[in-house]
N, C-alpha and C positions, 0 to 999 in steps of 0.2 A: 504494500500500500504506500510505503514511503517513496518508492520510485515513481508511482503515479502522481503523488503530490509534487515531487520535484519537476516532473514533466509539466504539470499544470502551472507551476510558478514560472518556468521558462517560457511557456506559451503565453501566459498573461503579460509578462514583461515585453515579449515580442509584440503583442497586440497593442501595448501602450506606446511602443516606439513606432511601429508601422501601423498607421490608421486604416490600411486597406491595401488592395493591390488591383492592378488592371491587366487585362489580357485582350488579345485580338482574336476574334473568331471569324473564320471564313465561311460565308454562306453562299450556296449555289443558287443563283437566280434563274438562269435558263440553261437547259441541257438539251441541245438539239444534235445528237450524234457527236460528230467531231468538234462541234462548236459549244463552248461553255462560257457563261458569263458569271463571274463570281464577284462578291462584294465583301470587303473586310469591315467588320464592325468592332469598334473598340468598346469593351464592357469593363465595368469596374465593380468591385465588391468592397464595401466600406462597413465598418462596425463602429459603434459609439465608444467613447473613451471608458465609460463605466463598465462595459463588457470585459475589457482587459483587467480592470480593477477587481471585478467580481471573480474572475478566473484566478488571479493572483492570490486573493484572500482565501479562496477555496483550497488552493494548493498549500498555503501556509497552514490552514486549519487541519488538513489531512496529515501533513508532516508532523505537526505538533500533537495532534490527536493519536497518531500511530505510535508515539513513544510510550504511552501508558500501558502498563502490564495489567492484564485482567486476572 
């Protein structure tokens, strides 16, 4: 469980540093045998700052909570 918490902490910090990412998707518009017409669309995925904060806090809680012996 401790490893999962560390992964969440790293992911949360990365989400705070990088607010999102963008990528280009190629869409086929027309396909008439040997003739193709394609269009590149730029798309972006963004997340709010509090999402990274929540993931980081959850990771810290898992790491600290995993140290208790039952």
